[in-house]
C-alpha positions as CSV (number, residue, x, y, z in Angstrom):
1,M,0.0,0.0,0.0
2,V,1.3,3.4,-0.9
3,I,0.5,6.3,1.4
4,V,0.5,9.7,-0.3
5,I,1.0,12.7,1.9
6,R,-0.1,16.0,0.3
7,A,1.5,19.2,1.4
8,V,-1.0,21.7,2.9
9,S,-0.7,25.1,1.2
10,F,-0.5,28.2,3.4
11,D,-3.8,30.0,3.5
12,L,-2.7,33.6,3.1
13,Q,-6.0,35.4,3.6
14,P,-8.2,33.6,6.2
15,N,-10.9,35.5,8.1
16,L,-9.5,35.8,11.7
17,K,-11.6,37.0,14.6
18,G,-10.6,38.0,18.1
19,E,-12.4,39.8,20.9
20,L,-11.3,43.3,19.7
21,I,-10.6,43.0,16.0
22,E,-11.3,41.1,12.9
23,L,-8.9,40.5,10.0
24,R,-10.3,40.0,6.5
25,A,-8.9,40.1,3.0
26,L,-8.1,43.6,1.6
27,R,-10.5,44.6,-1.2
28,P,-10.3,47.4,-3.8
29,E,-13.3,49.1,-2.3
30,D,-11.4,49.5,1.0
31,W,-9.3,52.4,-0.5
32,D,-11.2,55.3,1.0
33,D,-11.4,53.9,4.5
34,L,-7.8,52.6,4.6
35,F,-6.3,55.8,3.2
36,A,-8.3,57.8,5.8
37,V,-6.2,56.0,8.4
38,A,-2.9,56.0,6.5
39,S,-3.0,59.7,5.7
40,D,-1.9,60.5,9.3
41,P,1.8,61.6,8.9
42,L,2.6,60.6,12.5
43,I,1.9,57.0,11.8
44,W,4.9,56.9,9.5
45,E,7.4,59.2,11.2
46,Q,9.8,56.4,12.2
47,H,9.2,54.3,9.1
48,P,11.9,54.1,6.3
49,E,9.2,55.3,3.8
50,S,8.1,58.2,6.0
51,D,6.0,59.9,3.2
52,R,3.6,56.9,2.9
53,Y,0.8,59.2,4.2
54,K,0.8,61.0,0.8
55,E,-1.9,59.8,-1.6
56,D,0.4,59.0,-4.5
57,V,2.8,57.0,-2.3
58,F,0.0,55.1,-0.5
59,R,-1.6,54.2,-3.8
60,V,1.5,52.2,-4.7
61,F,1.4,50.6,-1.3
62,F,-2.3,49.8,-1.7
63,K,-1.9,48.4,-5.3
64,E,1.0,46.1,-4.1
65,A,-1.0,45.0,-1.1
66,L,-3.9,43.9,-3.4
67,E,-1.5,42.1,-5.7
68,S,0.3,40.3,-2.9
69,G,-2.7,38.1,-2.2
70,G,-1.8,38.2,1.5
71,A,-3.0,41.6,2.7
72,F,-5.7,42.3,5.3
73,V,-7.7,45.1,6.7
74,V,-8.0,45.3,10.5
75,V,-11.6,46.0,11.6
76,D,-12.6,47.2,15.0
77,K,-15.3,44.7,15.9
78,K,-17.2,47.2,18.1
79,S,-17.4,50.1,15.6
80,Q,-16.9,48.0,12.4
81,Q,-14.5,50.6,11.2
82,I,-11.3,49.8,9.3
83,I,-8.4,50.8,11.6
84,G,-5.3,49.5,9.8
85,S,-3.7,46.8,7.7
86,T,-1.2,44.0,7.8
87,R,0.1,41.2,5.6
88,F,1.4,37.7,5.2
89,H,4.2,37.5,2.7
90,G,7.0,35.3,1.4
91,Y,5.8,31.9,2.3
92,D,8.8,29.5,2.0
93,P,7.8,25.9,2.5
94,E,11.5,24.7,2.4
95,K,12.4,27.0,5.2
96,S,9.0,26.5,6.9
97,E,8.8,30.3,7.1
98,I,6.4,33.2,6.6
99,E,6.8,36.9,7.1
100,I,4.3,39.2,8.9
101,G,4.7,42.8,8.0
102,W,3.4,46.0,6.3
103,T,1.5,46.6,9.5
104,F,0.0,49.9,10.6
105,L,-2.8,50.9,13.0
106,A,-4.6,54.2,13.5
107,R,-3.0,56.1,16.4
108,N,-6.2,55.8,18.5
109,Y,-5.5,52.1,18.6
110,W,-1.8,52.3,19.7
111,G,-1.0,51.0,23.0
112,G,-0.6,47.2,22.9
113,R,-3.9,45.4,23.2
114,Y,-5.0,45.7,19.5
115,N,-1.5,45.0,18.1
116,R,-1.1,42.1,20.5
117,E,-4.4,40.5,19.5
118,M,-3.8,41.0,15.8
119,K,-0.3,39.4,16.0
120,Q,-1.6,36.5,18.2
121,L,-4.3,35.8,15.6
122,M,-1.8,35.8,12.8
123,L,0.8,33.8,14.7
124,A,-1.8,31.1,15.7
125,H,-2.8,30.8,12.1
126,A,0.8,30.8,10.7
127,F,2.0,28.1,13.1
128,K,-0.6,25.7,11.6
129,F,1.6,25.7,8.5
130,V,5.2,26.8,9.4
131,E,7.8,26.6,12.1
132,N,9.1,30.1,11.8
133,V,7.6,33.6,11.5
134,V,9.8,36.6,10.7
135,F,9.4,40.3,10.9
136,Y,11.4,43.1,9.4
137,V,11.5,46.5,11.2
138,G,13.3,49.6,10.2
139,E,16.6,50.1,12.0
140,K,15.5,53.5,13.3
141,N,11.9,52.5,14.0
142,I,12.3,52.0,17.7
143,R,8.6,52.1,18.4
144,S,7.9,49.1,16.2
145,Q,11.0,47.3,17.4
146,K,9.6,47.5,21.0
147,A,6.2,46.4,19.8
148,T,7.7,43.3,18.1
149,E,9.8,42.4,21.1
150,K,6.7,42.6,23.3
151,I,5.0,39.8,21.3
152,G,8.1,37.6,21.6
153,G,10.3,38.6,18.6
154,I,14.0,37.8,18.9
155,R,16.5,39.8,17.0
156,D,18.1,37.8,14.2
157,G,20.4,40.2,12.4
158,L,20.2,43.1,10.0
159,V,19.1,43.0,6.4
160,Q,18.7,45.6,3.7
161,K,15.2,46.2,2.2
162,V,13.9,48.6,-0.5
163,Y,10.9,50.7,0.2
164,G,9.3,52.3,-2.9
165,N,11.9,54.3,-4.9
166,R,14.1,54.9,-1.9
167,P,17.6,53.5,-1.5
168,P,18.0,50.3,0.4
169,A,17.6,50.7,4.2
170,F,18.7,48.5,7.0
171,N,16.0,46.5,8.8
172,V,16.2,44.5,12.0
173,R,15.1,40.9,11.3
174,Y,13.0,39.4,14.1
175,L,12.2,35.7,14.5
176,I,9.5,33.8,16.4
177,K,9.8,30.0,16.5
178,K,6.8,27.8,16.9
179,P,8.0,25.8,20.0
180,E,8.9,29.0,21.9
181,W,5.6,30.7,20.9
182,L,3.5,27.7,22.0
183,V,5.2,27.9,25.5
184,S,4.6,31.6,25.8
185,A,1.0,31.4,24.5
186,R,0.2,28.8,27.2
187,A,1.8,30.8,30.0
188,P,-0.7,32.7,32.2
189,R,-0.5,36.5,31.8
190,P,0.2,38.5,35.0
191,A,-2.8,40.3,36.3
192,R,-3.1,43.9,35.2
193,E,-2.7,46.3,38.1
194,T,-5.6,48.6,38.5
195,R,-5.7,52.0,40.2
196,A,-8.5,54.2,41.5
197,F,-8.0,57.0,38.9
198,P,-10.9,59.2,38.2
199,R,-12.6,58.1,35.0
200,S,-11.5,61.1,33.0
201,K,-7.8,60.6,33.8
202,W,-7.9,56.8,33.3
203,A,-9.5,57.2,29.9
204,A,-6.7,59.6,28.8
205,V,-3.9,57.2,29.7
206,N,-5.2,53.7,29.4
207,D,-8.3,53.1,27.3
208,R,-6.2,51.6,24.5
209,G,-3.7,49.6,26.6
210,Y,-0.6,50.0,28.7
211,S,1.6,52.5,26.8
212,R,1.9,54.2,23.4
213,N,4.5,51.8,21.9
214,D,2.9,50.6,18.7
215,L,3.5,50.2,15.4
216,T,4.3,50.6,11.8
217,M,6.4,48.0,9.9
């Protein structure tokens, strides 16, 4: 008897749902809502392509995202508004590897909880198919480096990448391996400390999470 084992192809655009957000495939009709988010210059201030808030530059980004076959919009489940985008890219079955990147969120959603849930949804999906997930973050993008390290990314060297028509720029390569991620995913999270702040003050500092370290890759 001959047993044939068929390789399972990576599903690049699943519909992923968490408590806070939903990820669904990017569509051409998402342009207006996504550019409304991306047109904020402060989102891109530490990114190697810091002018991505401009319409002509973002149109190239949007077109490439559609053509990639792995791009998502991030939807706030409560408001049903598009709040950002992210992407699976570069599936390599021989290396058992996929990249997560091209991620940005509206600044109202910076702070940890939304980025963390987004990445946990994507990592849980990715590790059904691969053993390694990689991220590339601009060398000077300290904000996104911290965000990647918060979800378990381990520095794995420097590489050069090209953004748009700009010269090559150094990026920090981060790696998350499946065994280590499974251990961390099962570990209980420490309880969040709460304080008796007045509602107005608490809303100003903590409605979106712990800090303002989030994220454009």
